[in-house]
Rosetta silent file (secondary structure, phi, psi, omega in degrees, C-alpha in Angstrom):
SEQUENCE: XXXXXXXXXXXXXXXXXXXXXXXXXXXXXXXXXXXXXXXXXXXXXXXXXXXXXXXXXXXXXXXX
SCORE:     score description
SCORE:     0.000 S_00000001
   1 L     0.000  138.076 -179.576   -9.192   -4.510   10.046 S_00000001
   2 L   -79.523  149.181  175.190   -6.029   -3.202   11.659 S_00000001
   3 L   -72.156  149.599  179.487   -5.491    0.498   12.288 S_00000001
   4 L   -67.703  148.009  179.668   -2.952    2.221   10.077 S_00000001
   5 L   -80.883  138.562 -179.180    0.517    2.643   11.566 S_00000001
   6 L   -69.893  157.746  178.070    1.461    6.205   12.384 S_00000001
   7 H   -63.186  -36.645  178.490    4.236    7.956   10.518 S_00000001
   8 H   -60.067  -44.172  179.480    6.133    8.349   13.784 S_00000001
   9 H   -66.915  -36.433  177.391    6.113    4.596   14.366 S_00000001
  10 H   -64.208  -41.195 -179.868    7.261    3.962   10.799 S_00000001
  11 H   -65.358  -43.836 -179.598   10.183    6.364   11.261 S_00000001
  12 H   -61.381  -45.169 -179.507   11.147    4.777   14.602 S_00000001
  13 H   -61.589  -45.290 -177.761   11.022    1.259   13.059 S_00000001
  14 H   -64.690  -46.277 -179.736   13.097    2.360   10.053 S_00000001
  15 H   -64.925  -37.177  177.579   15.692    4.126   12.146 S_00000001
  16 H   -62.977  -46.944 -178.702   15.937    1.157   14.519 S_00000001
  17 H   -63.919  -41.729 -176.850   16.440   -1.235   11.620 S_00000001
  18 H   -73.904  -28.237 -176.142   19.017    0.972    9.936 S_00000001
  19 H   -87.455  -29.942 -174.556   20.900    1.669   13.212 S_00000001
  20 L  -108.564  147.280  179.761   20.959   -1.856   14.673 S_00000001
  21 L   -80.923   22.909 -176.881   22.344   -5.024   13.092 S_00000001
  22 L   -76.310  153.279  175.873   19.118   -6.843   14.035 S_00000001
  23 L   -80.590  168.024  179.696   17.230   -9.008   11.590 S_00000001
  24 H   -57.690  -38.062  178.975   13.672   -8.194   10.524 S_00000001
  25 H   -59.661  -42.837 -179.534   12.360  -10.813   12.929 S_00000001
  26 H   -66.707  -43.161  178.965   14.000   -9.111   15.896 S_00000001
  27 H   -65.610  -39.419  178.717   12.680   -5.665   14.899 S_00000001
  28 H   -58.524  -46.329  179.343    9.256   -7.190   14.345 S_00000001
  29 H   -67.306  -36.152 -179.641    9.242   -8.568   17.864 S_00000001
  30 H   -61.185  -39.439 -173.468   10.534   -5.321   19.310 S_00000001
  31 H  -111.569    0.962  174.487    7.653   -3.238   17.872 S_00000001
  32 L    66.521   40.748  177.063    4.890   -5.858   17.623 S_00000001
  33 L  -127.265  171.633  178.658    4.414   -5.642   13.868 S_00000001
  34 L   -76.112  159.537 -179.276    4.730   -8.062   10.969 S_00000001
  35 H   -64.321  -37.905  179.030    8.023   -8.754    9.222 S_00000001
  36 H   -70.354  -28.414  177.124    6.728   -7.330    5.958 S_00000001
  37 H   -65.672  -36.924  177.536    5.556   -4.219    7.843 S_00000001
  38 H   -62.842  -49.273 -179.345    9.185   -3.620    8.954 S_00000001
  39 H   -60.350  -41.316  178.105   10.400   -3.895    5.349 S_00000001
  40 H   -64.508  -41.119  179.038    7.678   -1.587    4.108 S_00000001
  41 H   -63.489  -44.289 -179.912    8.420    0.985    6.780 S_00000001
  42 H   -61.727  -46.208 -179.238   12.127    0.964    5.988 S_00000001
  43 H   -65.605  -44.828 -178.705   11.498    1.399    2.236 S_00000001
  44 H   -63.777  -44.560 -179.070    8.876    4.139    2.709 S_00000001
  45 H   -67.303  -41.682  178.760   10.975    6.154    5.131 S_00000001
  46 H   -61.533  -41.538 -179.824   14.108    5.770    2.987 S_00000001
  47 H   -67.339  -39.103  178.886   12.172    6.933   -0.078 S_00000001
  48 H   -63.810  -43.814  178.531   10.706    9.911    1.823 S_00000001
  49 H   -64.596  -43.444  179.718   14.137   10.994    3.023 S_00000001
  50 H   -61.335  -44.779  178.662   15.572   10.553   -0.472 S_00000001
  51 H   -61.952  -38.984 -179.479   12.761   12.601   -2.030 S_00000001
  52 H   -70.556  -32.487 -174.952   13.227   15.400    0.519 S_00000001
  53 H  -101.531   -1.390 -176.092   16.991   15.569    0.093 S_00000001
  54 H   -61.857  -26.429  179.018   17.237   14.917   -3.635 S_00000001
  55 H   -83.709   -7.285 -176.002   17.470   18.637   -4.423 S_00000001
  56 H   -89.654   -7.657 -179.099   20.311   19.072   -1.892 S_00000001
  57 L  -127.088  154.260 -179.855   23.001   17.225   -3.746 S_00000001
  58 L  -102.998  149.681 -177.196   24.403   17.538   -7.254 S_00000001
  59 L   -97.325  115.976 -177.239   24.688   14.670   -9.623 S_00000001
  60 H   -67.079  -26.858  178.777   28.193   14.285  -11.033 S_00000001
  61 H   -73.396  -20.006 -179.045   26.810   12.329  -13.957 S_00000001
  62 H   -88.422  -10.942 -177.706   24.591   15.268  -14.875 S_00000001
  63 L   -67.538  144.261 -177.552   27.428   17.762  -15.043 S_00000001
  64 L   -71.138    0.000    0.000   28.220   19.059  -18.577 S_00000001
């Protein structure tokens, strides 16, 4: 069984993927993880950021 990936590594992978125009295969090779792991890390980090910042913006559709 493989060891769980650290949160720090997930953030680095996600930031790398979002900052660079590389494909998942390239990011996978850069960090030595599977292609699906890259996708999962990007989604999880994006969701975490979204959840943390969701209270910081107002929704124009919710305005009376």
